[in-house]
C-alpha positions as CSV (number, residue, x, y, z in Angstrom):
1,X,38.6,-70.2,22.0
2,X,39.4,-69.6,18.4
3,X,40.9,-72.2,16.3
4,X,42.5,-71.4,13.0
5,X,42.2,-74.0,10.4
6,X,43.7,-72.9,7.2
7,X,42.3,-69.7,6.4
8,X,39.0,-70.1,8.2
9,X,38.7,-69.4,11.8
10,X,36.2,-71.3,13.8
11,X,34.8,-70.2,17.1
12,X,34.4,-72.8,19.8
13,X,31.6,-71.6,22.0
14,X,31.8,-74.5,24.3
15,X,35.2,-73.6,25.6
16,X,34.5,-70.0,26.2
17,X,36.0,-68.3,29.2
18,X,33.8,-67.7,32.2
19,X,34.7,-64.1,32.4
20,X,32.7,-63.2,29.3
21,X,29.5,-62.0,30.9
22,X,26.6,-60.4,29.1
23,X,26.9,-56.7,30.1
24,X,24.2,-54.2,29.5
25,X,25.0,-51.8,26.7
26,X,25.6,-48.2,27.7
27,X,22.9,-46.3,25.8
28,X,24.0,-42.9,24.8
29,X,21.5,-40.0,24.7
30,X,21.8,-39.3,21.0
31,X,19.4,-37.1,18.9
32,X,18.6,-38.2,15.4
33,X,20.2,-35.8,12.9
34,X,17.7,-36.8,10.1
35,X,14.5,-35.3,11.6
36,X,13.2,-32.2,13.3
37,X,11.8,-32.2,16.8
38,X,8.4,-30.8,17.6
39,X,9.9,-27.7,19.2
40,X,11.9,-26.9,16.1
41,X,8.8,-27.3,14.0
42,X,6.8,-24.9,16.2
43,X,9.6,-22.3,16.2
44,X,9.8,-22.5,12.4
45,X,6.0,-22.2,12.2
46,X,6.0,-19.1,14.4
47,X,8.7,-17.4,12.4
48,X,6.9,-18.2,9.2
49,X,3.6,-16.8,10.6
50,X,5.4,-13.5,11.6
51,X,7.0,-13.2,8.1
52,X,3.7,-13.9,6.3
53,X,1.9,-11.3,8.5
54,X,4.5,-8.7,7.5
55,X,4.2,-9.6,3.8
56,X,0.4,-9.4,4.0
57,X,0.6,-6.0,5.7
58,X,3.0,-4.7,3.1
59,X,0.7,-6.0,0.3
60,X,-2.4,-4.4,1.9
61,X,-0.6,-1.1,2.2
62,X,0.4,-1.3,-1.4
63,X,-3.2,-1.9,-2.5
64,X,-4.5,1.0,-0.4
65,X,-1.8,3.3,-1.8
66,X,-2.6,2.2,-5.4
67,X,-6.3,3.0,-4.9
68,X,-5.5,6.4,-3.4
69,X,-3.1,7.3,-6.2
70,X,-5.6,6.1,-8.8
71,X,-8.3,8.2,-7.3
72,X,-6.1,11.3,-7.1
73,X,-5.0,10.7,-10.8
74,X,-8.7,10.7,-11.9
75,X,-9.5,13.7,-9.8
76,X,-6.6,15.7,-11.3
77,X,-7.3,14.5,-14.8
78,X,-10.9,15.7,-14.4
79,X,-9.6,19.1,-13.0
80,X,-7.2,19.4,-15.9
81,X,-9.9,18.8,-18.5
82,X,-12.1,21.4,-16.7
83,X,-9.2,23.9,-16.8
84,X,-8.6,23.3,-20.5
85,X,-12.2,23.8,-21.3
86,X,-12.5,27.0,-19.2
87,X,-9.3,28.6,-20.6
88,X,-10.2,27.9,-24.2
89,X,-13.6,29.4,-23.8
90,X,-12.2,32.4,-21.9
91,X,-9.7,33.0,-24.7
92,X,-12.4,33.1,-27.3
93,X,-14.9,34.9,-25.2
94,X,-16.5,38.1,-26.6
95,X,-19.5,39.0,-28.5
96,X,-19.9,42.3,-30.4
97,X,-23.6,43.3,-31.0
98,X,-22.6,46.2,-33.2
99,X,-21.9,48.9,-30.6
100,X,-20.7,47.0,-27.5
101,X,-18.2,44.2,-27.0
102,X,-19.4,41.8,-24.3
103,X,-16.6,39.6,-23.0
104,X,-15.7,38.4,-19.5
105,X,-17.2,40.3,-16.7
106,X,-14.5,41.8,-14.4
107,X,-14.8,41.4,-10.6
108,X,-12.8,43.5,-8.2
109,X,-12.0,40.6,-5.8
110,X,-11.2,37.0,-6.5
111,X,-14.5,35.1,-6.8
112,X,-15.8,31.6,-6.9
113,X,-17.5,32.2,-10.3
114,X,-16.7,33.7,-13.7
115,X,-19.3,34.9,-16.1
116,X,-18.6,35.4,-19.8
117,X,-20.3,35.7,-23.2
118,X,-19.3,33.3,-26.0
119,X,-18.9,34.4,-29.6
120,X,-22.3,33.0,-30.3
121,X,-23.8,35.6,-27.9
122,X,-24.7,33.0,-25.3
123,X,-23.9,33.8,-21.6
124,X,-22.2,31.1,-19.5
125,X,-21.0,31.0,-16.0
126,X,-18.4,28.8,-14.3
127,X,-19.3,28.4,-10.7
128,X,-17.9,26.6,-7.7
129,X,-20.4,25.5,-5.1
130,X,-19.0,24.8,-1.7
131,X,-22.1,22.9,-0.5
132,X,-21.5,19.9,-2.8
133,X,-17.8,20.6,-3.6
134,X,-18.2,20.7,-7.4
135,X,-17.3,23.0,-10.2
136,X,-20.3,23.7,-12.5
137,X,-20.8,25.1,-16.0
138,X,-24.1,27.0,-15.9
139,X,-25.6,27.5,-19.4
140,X,-29.2,28.7,-20.0
141,X,-30.1,28.1,-16.3
142,X,-28.9,24.5,-16.6
143,X,-26.0,23.3,-14.5
144,X,-23.4,20.8,-15.8
145,X,-20.7,19.3,-13.5
146,X,-17.3,20.1,-14.8
147,X,-15.2,18.8,-11.9
148,X,-16.0,16.5,-9.0
149,X,-13.9,16.4,-5.7
150,X,-13.2,20.2,-6.0
151,X,-12.7,21.8,-2.6
152,X,-12.0,25.3,-3.9
153,X,-12.0,27.3,-7.1
154,X,-10.9,30.9,-7.4
155,X,-11.3,33.2,-10.5
156,X,-9.1,36.3,-10.5
157,X,-9.7,38.8,-13.3
158,X,-7.6,41.7,-14.5
159,X,-9.1,44.7,-16.3
160,X,-7.9,47.9,-18.0
161,X,-11.2,49.7,-18.0
162,X,-12.7,48.2,-14.8
163,X,-15.6,46.6,-16.6
164,X,-14.3,43.9,-19.0
165,X,-11.6,41.5,-18.0
166,X,-8.5,41.2,-20.1
167,X,-7.3,38.0,-18.4
168,X,-8.5,35.4,-16.0
169,X,-6.4,33.4,-13.5
170,X,-8.0,30.2,-12.3
171,X,-6.9,28.2,-9.2
172,X,-8.7,24.8,-8.8
173,X,-8.0,22.6,-5.7
174,X,-9.1,19.0,-5.8
175,X,-9.1,16.4,-3.0
176,X,-9.3,12.7,-3.0
177,X,-9.3,10.9,0.4
178,X,-6.5,12.7,2.4
179,X,-4.6,14.2,-0.6
180,X,-5.1,17.7,-1.9
181,X,-3.6,19.2,-5.1
182,X,-4.0,22.7,-6.5
183,X,-3.9,23.3,-10.3
184,X,-3.7,26.7,-11.8
185,X,-4.2,28.2,-15.3
186,X,-4.5,31.6,-16.9
187,X,-6.1,32.8,-20.1
188,X,-6.0,36.2,-21.8
189,X,-9.2,37.3,-23.4
190,X,-8.1,37.7,-27.1
191,X,-11.0,39.9,-28.2
192,X,-10.2,42.5,-25.6
193,X,-6.5,42.9,-26.5
């Protein structure tokens, strides 16, 4: 069948043996290693969807937490400013009309309000109103909001003579959404010392 002439081999197809029959090739069940099947793509898509849902839920929780913390920060900042104002005015409270020194009125039990007379002779009152949950400064029958989101304010006074307070302890509780924080301050009335 093959003849070799020099270095070139020549195939003689006319004298081929009769036992060479065209046989069907055995086709093997092979998967292509260069591409993904539809099932693999769907599984990958499902896993990606679960992961993206988890990331979105974590991001949403982070945003909600940030808003709650920011709201509490502003509520506490507002309460701190109110406490600073109240303690500074309590420290300097007192008015002498020549015979009597008027300062901070003493109350036997803790109260939701505190009345005092400023050095200018003007009466003011700090008052917590539970109906609208705000702390007010009442001056000349006009109310000014000192603190929003207040859920409680307690003024406790101490006195040596039973009439004029020598010190005032203030407890102010603020709430924003589901969080509550209590801030406290104290001030000694300097004119009564």
